[in-house]
Wavefront OBJ file of the C-alpha trace (Angstrom):
o trace
v 15.544 2.807 -6.652
v 12.633 1.239 -4.733
v 9.476 2.844 -3.425
v 7.396 1.651 -0.534
v 5.364 2.389 2.547
v 6.710 2.961 6.027
v 4.674 2.972 9.224
v 6.171 5.686 11.391
v 4.498 4.233 14.491
v 5.841 0.671 14.083
v 9.018 1.447 12.067
v 8.042 -1.276 9.554
v 8.379 -0.845 5.782
v 7.422 -2.784 2.650
v 8.697 -2.387 -0.898
v 6.062 -3.486 -3.456
v 7.243 -3.660 -7.051
v 5.573 -0.495 -8.348
v 6.040 3.238 -8.754
v 5.796 5.965 -6.128
v 2.812 7.493 -7.918
v 0.907 4.187 -7.822
v 1.650 3.827 -4.092
v 0.350 7.345 -3.488
v -2.723 6.528 -5.577
v -3.441 3.416 -3.464
v -2.943 5.221 -0.154
v -5.227 8.078 -1.238
v -7.965 5.687 -2.420
v -7.614 2.786 0.023
v -11.326 2.899 0.906
v -12.250 2.371 -2.765
v -9.678 -0.404 -3.236
v -11.022 -2.224 -0.157
v -14.483 -2.270 -1.736
v -13.143 -3.473 -5.086
v -11.146 -6.238 -3.336
v -14.329 -7.529 -1.692
v -15.936 -8.048 -5.099
v -12.911 -9.020 -7.188
v -12.844 -12.643 -8.249
v -9.900 -12.286 -10.624
v -7.593 -10.970 -7.926
v -5.741 -7.698 -7.638
v -2.315 -6.866 -9.008
v 0.302 -8.157 -6.575
v 1.535 -4.690 -5.586
v -2.041 -3.606 -4.802
v -2.731 -6.689 -2.678
v 0.580 -6.276 -0.824
v 0.053 -2.558 -0.277
v -3.556 -3.014 0.823
v -2.553 -5.681 3.349
v 0.086 -3.341 4.810
v -2.316 -0.408 4.978
v -4.956 -2.577 6.660
v -2.460 -3.846 9.248
v -1.355 -0.301 10.072
v -4.749 1.411 9.830
v -4.829 4.504 12.043
v -1.022 4.767 12.072
v 1.085 7.392 10.346
v 2.001 5.855 6.954
v 4.388 7.592 4.590
v 5.554 6.772 1.071
v 9.329 6.311 1.026
v 12.131 5.756 -1.491
v 15.412 3.889 -1.065
v 18.345 3.556 -3.427
l 1 2 3 4 5 6 7 8 9 10 11 12 13 14 15 16 17 18 19 20 21 22 23 24 25 26 27 28 29 30 31 32 33 34 35 36 37 38 39 40 41 42 43 44 45 46 47 48 49 50 51 52 53 54 55 56 57 58 59 60 61 62 63 64 65 66 67 68 69
């Protein structure tokens, strides 16, 4: 089973290698993660970087957390 984000406006989805709860955490705290990313020299976990990029690209759109088998 994979978890990811789907933009309902664009019909685009991504499937970062992480759990549904971590994806929900990122979506709920994206403003904090953006600030941390600005000051992080060691880099972010790959799933966070991938998820943040998707959320930034689809900012203002309807984003849902989805699961596929």
